[in-house]
C-alpha positions as CSV (number, residue, x, y, z in Angstrom):
1,M,97.0,108.5,54.7
2,T,100.4,106.3,56.3
3,S,101.0,105.1,59.6
4,V,103.8,104.0,61.9
5,Y,100.7,101.0,62.5
6,E,101.1,100.0,58.8
7,N,104.0,98.2,58.7
8,L,103.3,95.9,62.5
9,D,102.6,92.5,62.0
10,Y,99.2,92.3,63.5
11,E,99.5,88.7,64.3
12,V,102.7,89.2,66.4
13,W,101.1,92.8,68.3
14,L,98.3,90.6,68.8
15,E,99.9,87.7,70.2
16,G,98.5,86.7,74.0
17,S,97.0,90.0,73.8
18,M,93.3,88.4,74.6
19,E,95.3,86.0,77.4
20,S,96.9,89.0,78.7
21,A,93.7,90.9,79.0
22,R,91.9,87.9,80.8
23,V,94.3,88.0,83.7
24,A,94.0,91.6,83.8
25,V,90.3,92.3,83.1
26,P,89.0,91.2,85.9
27,L,90.9,93.4,88.1
28,I,90.9,96.4,86.1
29,L,87.3,95.8,87.4
30,E,87.6,95.4,90.3
31,A,89.9,98.3,90.5
32,V,86.7,100.8,88.8
33,A,82.9,98.4,88.0
34,P,83.0,100.0,84.8
35,R,80.0,99.9,82.2
36,S,81.7,101.5,79.9
37,V,84.9,101.6,78.2
38,V,86.5,102.6,75.5
39,D,89.5,101.4,73.6
40,V,91.9,104.3,71.8
41,G,94.3,102.4,69.6
42,S,92.2,98.8,70.4
43,G,93.9,96.8,67.7
44,L,91.6,93.6,66.4
45,G,89.5,94.6,69.9
46,A,90.8,91.6,72.2
47,W,90.5,94.2,75.8
48,L,87.6,95.2,74.9
49,A,86.2,91.3,73.4
50,V,87.0,90.5,77.4
51,F,85.6,93.4,79.1
52,K,82.4,92.1,77.0
53,E,82.5,89.0,78.8
54,H,82.3,90.5,81.8
55,G,79.7,91.9,80.1
56,V,80.4,95.2,79.7
57,E,78.1,95.7,76.8
58,D,78.3,99.2,76.4
59,V,81.8,99.7,74.3
60,R,83.9,101.5,71.6
61,G,87.2,100.7,69.5
62,Y,89.3,103.0,68.0
63,D,92.0,102.5,65.7
64,G,93.7,103.2,62.1
65,P,91.6,102.7,59.0
66,W,93.5,100.1,57.9
67,V,93.1,98.0,60.6
68,D,91.0,95.0,59.1
69,R,87.5,95.2,60.2
70,S,86.8,91.4,58.8
71,Q,89.4,90.7,61.7
72,L,87.9,93.1,64.8
73,L,86.4,90.5,67.7
74,I,84.2,93.2,68.8
75,A,81.3,94.6,66.1
76,P,82.2,96.9,63.2
77,G,79.6,99.2,64.7
78,E,81.8,99.3,67.6
79,F,85.2,100.0,65.8
80,I,86.2,103.8,65.2
81,G,88.9,103.8,61.6
82,A,91.3,106.9,63.6
83,D,94.5,107.5,62.6
84,L,95.9,107.9,66.5
85,R,97.9,110.7,65.4
86,E,95.6,113.2,64.1
87,P,93.0,114.9,66.7
88,L,90.1,112.4,68.4
89,A,86.4,113.6,67.9
90,V,85.1,113.1,71.5
91,D,81.2,112.7,71.6
92,R,80.8,111.7,74.6
93,R,82.5,110.5,78.0
94,F,83.1,106.7,79.2
95,D,83.6,105.2,82.9
96,L,86.4,103.9,82.0
97,A,89.5,104.6,78.8
98,L,92.4,102.1,77.8
99,C,95.5,103.1,76.2
100,L,97.4,99.8,76.3
101,E,101.4,100.1,74.8
102,V,99.7,102.1,72.2
103,A,101.7,105.6,73.4
104,H,105.7,104.5,72.6
105,V,104.7,103.9,68.8
106,L,103.7,107.8,68.3
107,E,105.0,110.7,67.8
108,P,106.7,113.2,70.5
109,E,104.9,115.3,69.1
110,H,101.7,113.3,69.7
111,A,101.7,112.4,73.4
112,S,99.9,116.0,74.7
113,P,97.0,115.4,71.9
114,L,96.1,111.7,72.7
115,V,97.2,112.3,76.5
116,D,93.6,115.0,76.0
117,A,92.1,113.0,74.2
118,L,92.1,110.2,77.0
119,T,90.7,112.8,79.8
120,S,88.4,113.6,77.5
121,F,86.9,110.9,77.0
122,A,87.0,109.3,81.0
123,D,87.3,110.0,84.3
124,V,89.6,106.9,84.6
125,V,92.6,106.0,82.2
126,V,93.7,103.1,82.0
127,F,97.2,103.3,80.6
128,S,100.7,101.6,80.0
129,A,103.6,102.6,77.0
130,G,106.7,101.6,76.3
131,I,109.8,102.2,78.4
132,P,113.3,103.2,77.2
133,G,115.2,100.0,75.7
134,Q,112.3,98.3,75.6
135,G,112.7,97.3,72.5
136,G,110.1,96.4,69.4
137,S,109.0,97.5,65.9
138,T,108.0,101.0,65.5
139,Q,109.2,103.4,68.9
140,L,109.0,106.6,68.3
141,N,108.3,107.9,72.3
142,E,109.9,105.5,75.2
143,Q,109.7,107.3,78.1
144,W,109.6,106.9,82.0
145,P,106.3,107.2,83.3
146,G,107.1,110.5,85.0
147,Y,106.7,111.8,81.5
148,W,103.1,110.7,81.0
149,A,101.8,111.1,84.8
150,E,103.2,115.2,84.0
151,L,100.9,114.9,81.0
152,F,98.0,113.8,82.5
153,A,99.1,115.9,85.5
154,T,98.2,119.0,83.2
155,H,94.8,117.1,83.0
156,E,94.8,117.4,87.2
157,Y,94.9,114.0,86.9
158,V,96.5,111.6,89.6
159,V,98.5,108.5,88.7
160,A,98.1,105.1,90.9
161,D,99.3,101.7,91.1
162,P,96.9,99.1,91.4
163,F,98.1,96.8,88.9
164,R,101.8,96.0,88.4
165,T,102.0,93.9,91.4
166,R,99.3,91.9,91.6
167,L,100.3,90.9,87.8
168,W,104.6,90.6,87.9
169,E,104.7,87.3,87.6
170,G,101.3,86.3,85.9
171,P,101.6,83.6,83.2
172,D,99.3,84.4,80.8
173,L,100.4,88.1,80.9
174,K,102.5,89.3,78.5
175,W,105.5,90.9,80.5
176,W,104.7,94.5,79.1
177,F,100.8,94.9,80.6
178,A,102.4,94.6,83.9
179,Q,105.6,96.5,83.7
180,N,103.6,99.3,82.3
181,M,100.1,99.1,83.4
182,L,99.0,102.2,85.4
183,C,95.9,104.2,85.9
184,Y,95.4,108.3,86.1
185,A,92.2,109.6,87.1
186,Q,90.5,112.8,88.4
187,P,90.8,112.9,92.4
188,A,87.0,113.0,92.4
189,A,87.3,109.6,91.0
190,L,89.5,108.5,93.8
191,E,87.3,109.1,96.3
192,R,84.9,107.0,95.5
193,L,87.3,104.1,94.3
194,P,88.6,102.4,97.0
195,L,91.5,100.6,95.7
196,L,92.5,103.2,93.4
197,A,92.8,105.7,96.3
198,R,95.1,103.4,98.2
199,T,97.7,103.1,95.5
200,R,97.6,106.5,94.6
201,C,101.1,107.2,94.2
202,E,103.5,110.3,96.0
203,G,105.1,110.7,93.4
204,A,105.8,109.6,89.4
205,P,105.0,106.3,89.7
206,L,108.2,103.8,90.1
207,P,110.3,103.8,86.9
208,L,110.2,98.8,86.7
209,V,112.2,97.2,84.9
210,H,110.6,93.7,84.1
211,P,112.4,90.4,84.2
212,G,111.1,89.7,81.1
213,C,112.0,93.2,79.7
214,L,115.2,92.8,80.9
215,R,115.5,89.1,79.4
216,H,114.4,90.5,75.7
217,V,116.7,93.4,75.6
218,L,119.4,90.9,76.0
219,G,118.5,88.0,73.8
220,E,118.3,91.0,71.6
221,L,122.2,91.9,72.8
222,E,123.5,88.3,72.8
223,A,122.0,88.0,68.2
224,A,123.7,90.6,67.2
225,R,126.8,89.5,68.6
226,A,126.2,85.9,67.2
227,P,129.1,85.3,64.6
228,R,127.9,85.3,61.3
229,T,127.0,81.7,60.4
230,T,125.7,82.3,56.6
231,R,128.0,80.4,54.1
232,W,127.9,82.2,50.3
233,P,128.8,79.8,47.6
234,W,131.9,81.0,47.0
235,Q,132.4,80.2,50.5
236,R,134.3,76.0,50.8
237,A,134.1,73.6,53.1
238,A,137.5,73.1,54.9
239,T,138.7,69.5,54.1
C-alpha cells in the first residue's frame, strides 16, 4: 500500500530531530516523568532514542512499514510498522504518547481516528502539527491548534502549553517543534502533574507563528518570484 510518507526525504525530514529531541525531552521529562513512551509517527525513532538516553527503557514507535528498519535508532523490536491512515491496534497503555509533526500529512478524514488512538494509548499526549501556511513537501491537513484541541476535547482531554515559551528561542531546536508543541491530558493527569496544571489553557491554545516559520515562507515566496536565469541552448549571450 502506498502512503504520503513514501515520497518524503527521510534525511531532510529527520534533519535536526535528534538535536531537537535533546533540547525538548528533558522538559517533557520534567513535566510528565514518564516511565513508558509511545511515539505515533516515530520515523526512525530519534525522539524515542533520546528518551532512552535519559533512562526510559519502555518505548515503542509506530510508522509505515516502508521505514527502513536497518536505519532505526531504536531496537527493531521496539518498532511496529503501521499505516497511520488505518486504525491502530492499541494493546496497552503508556505513560506518555507522542505525535510530532505527523498529523498534518494525513488526510483530514484520518484526524479523528489518530486522536482516538493517541488518547487510547495514554492519559498524556505531547502533540504538534503544522499550522496553515507552514509549508513542506506533503501537507494535507494544516490546522490551527484549536482544531486539534476540539478533537481531543471529544475525549475530555484538556490542553496545556508548558513547552512553547521555554523552547521558543532555542538555537538547537527546529522552529516547528517550538511553534507547535502542546500537551493534551485527562484532567486527572493534570491534577498530579503540577507543571501541566499551571500551564493549562482556559480556551483554545494561542495560534502562534514562529519567526523561523515566517522566514521559511518568505524565502519560498522570494524564490518563486526570482527571475529565471537558466539559459537554453538557443539563447546567446549578448555581444
